[in-house]
N, C-alpha and C positions, 0 to 999 in steps of 0.2 A: 422285356423292359417297356414301362411307359416310356412314350416321348413328351416331354414337358416343354411346350412353347413359353410358358410363364406359370408361375405357382398356381394361376387360376384358371388355366387352359390346360387340360392332359388329353394325350392320344395314347391308344393302345390297341393292340393287334394288327395293326399296317403302319406302313411308313408313309408318312405325309409328304409333299401335298397329294392330294386327289384334286383331278379336274371337275368343275359342275356339269361341263359336258357329258360327264358318263353317267349322269342320272338324269331321269326323266320325271320323278315325282317326288313331292317332299311332302310328309305327313306331320300334323303337327298336334298333340294334345292341346288344348285351350287353357282351362284353369290353371294360373300359375305357371303357364309356358307361354303362350302368345299373349295372355293378360296377367296382369298384376293382383288379381285377387282370386278366391275359391268362390264362386257366385253364391253356391247355397249357403255358405257361412254368412254373407252379407245380408241376404234375403232373411235367414234366421234371425238377424239382429232385429229386424222390425217386428219379431215376435217376441223380443226378448230373451232369446233363447240361443244365442249365437255362441255361447261356451260349451253348451252341451253338444251342439251340431259339431263345432270346430273339433272338439275332443276324438269325436269320431273320425271326421275327416282326416285328422293328422294320423290316427292310427290305422287308417285304410291306406293311406299314401304310404306309410312306412312300410306296408306288408304285414301289419299286425294282425289286421283283420282281413282274413284270406278270401272271404265270402263278399265281395264287392257289392253284389245284387243286394244282399241283406243290408249291408251298412247304409245303401243309398235308400232302400225303402225306409229303414229306421231314421234316417236324418228327413226326409221327404215326409214322413209322418208328423215329424214335430213342426212342420211348416203349415199344418192345418188351420185354416182360419185367416191367414196373412192375406191382404189386400192385395188384389192382382197391380194396384198401382205401385207397390212396393218394388216389383221388378224393374220398371220404367225408372223408379230412384235411384236402384242401385246401376243400371246401366247409365245413366246421365252422370250420376255424382260420384260414384266410387270406381267404376271399371275403367282402367286405362290399358292401352296396349304397352306391352313390354319394350323397352329400348331395343332399336334394333329390328324389331318385327317388320315393319314396312319395308326397311331397305334389303333385309334378305328375302321377303316374297318378292319384290320389284325385280330383285336381281334374278331369283331363280325364273321368273316369268321371262323376262328378257332373253335368258338362254333356252327358252322353249320347254319349260319343266311346267308341270301340273301341280296343282296345291289342293292337299286333302287336310280337313280338321276333323277330326275325331275325339268326342268328347263324353265322359261321363255326367257331363253337366249337362246345361238346358237349352232346347231349342230356341227359347226366346231370346238369349244372350248369342247363341251359336250363329244363328242366322244374320244378327246385325254384326258381329265381328267379320263375317264372311263377306258381307256388303263393303266395310271399310277396307278392307284388305284385297278384295278381288279373289275371293277363294274359289275353286273351280268345283268342289265336292264336299259334302259335310254328313256328318251322323252324330247324332246326340238324342236326348231324352225329352220328352214332351210332359210338362206338367200339366195335370188336371184342373181346370177352373171352372167352376160354377157360382153364378150369381157375384160374380167379381170377387172371389176370394179362392185361394188355392185349397184344394179338397183332402191334401195330405196323402194323394195318391198321383201315379204316373200314368199316361196313356198307351197302352200297346199300339205297336206299329207294325207295318206290313211284314219287315223284318224280324221283330222280336219285341221282346218287353224292355229290357235294358241294355243301353252300351256300356258292357264292362270290358276287361282286358281281352276276353275273347273275341267279342265283336269288334274291338277295334282292330285286332290283327285279321279277322275276317274281312272287314272292310277294305283294309291296306290291300290284301290279296285279290280281293273283287275288282277293287280299281285298277291294280295292275293287269289284271286279265282284260278288263274293259278297255284299256288303254294299248293292250297288246306288247305289254313290256314285261320283264323279267324282274321280282321282287329285288333282284340284286342292283337294280337300275332305282330303287327307291332310297329315300333317306326317312328316318323318321326320328320324330322328337319329342321327349316328354321329360316328367319330373317326378312322377309317383309309380308306384309298384304297379298299379293297372296299366302301365304303359308298357310293361317288360316284354309281354306276348308280341305287340306290335314292332317294337324295337328290336326284338331277336328275328322276326321275318323279313327284315329290310336289309338291304345291302350295307347300310351303314347307320348305326345308332347314335343318338345324340342326347346326353344328358344335359338339361338346363336348369343351373341352381337346384340341384336335384337332392331327393332323400338319399342317404348314402347307399343304401341297396341297390339303386339303381346308378348311382355314380360308378360302383364297382363293377357293374356288368356291361356299362355302355361302352362303345369304341372311342368316342369324344365326349369329355366332361367339361363344359363351361361353367365355371364357379362363380365368376365374377363377369361383370360387363354385359353387353347386350347379345341379343340371339345372332346378330349379324356377325359376331366373333367367328361364326361358323366358317365365315369365307378366308379366314386366316389358315383354316386347314383345307378346306374345299376351294379351291381358286377359280374363280370366274376367268 
């Protein structure tokens, strides 16, 4: 039976509380988890294509489009010709950290935990979010830019082409190996279907204001309030 702290904080699969000291790593999705927007949708707004891109994003996050890589390529292709300056505009004027993000990460780091960001979004934003939050490790996708404009393509990286659900899981496990810890000592937080593989590999899975499919499968579902509500369940 799920344990209900309140109507908007649900726990299933274990008896709370847990101790933060039991964990050594916390991994976050970025878009709509650590931050308030889906960056690709806001960049698409600069091309007048937000509705089209948002519809694909929503379907992918709900799990209705099972091939995340294909869905991302389709969306990125719609960004062809968008000026590079649109990325800075989105970061400066639209992107905000979600409530409780800094408090949760600061608390985790104060207890000796490492922090990982894994995103199906873009390095332009991920690098800046990592800097704001003092995040230790990250993996995300690189937009190809030529002559100051997006080409509608992604840049292949040494680890592969696109950070999808399988890559998020792989990065979580690789980071655990690098740190010499068991994946059961990791927490994974996300909101979309492409976070489920990563969440399933961690010792504690947390859905943050997530799609129904993700809420159902997570061990903790935070349906209102800030990210730091996790500290009601995993106590410092």
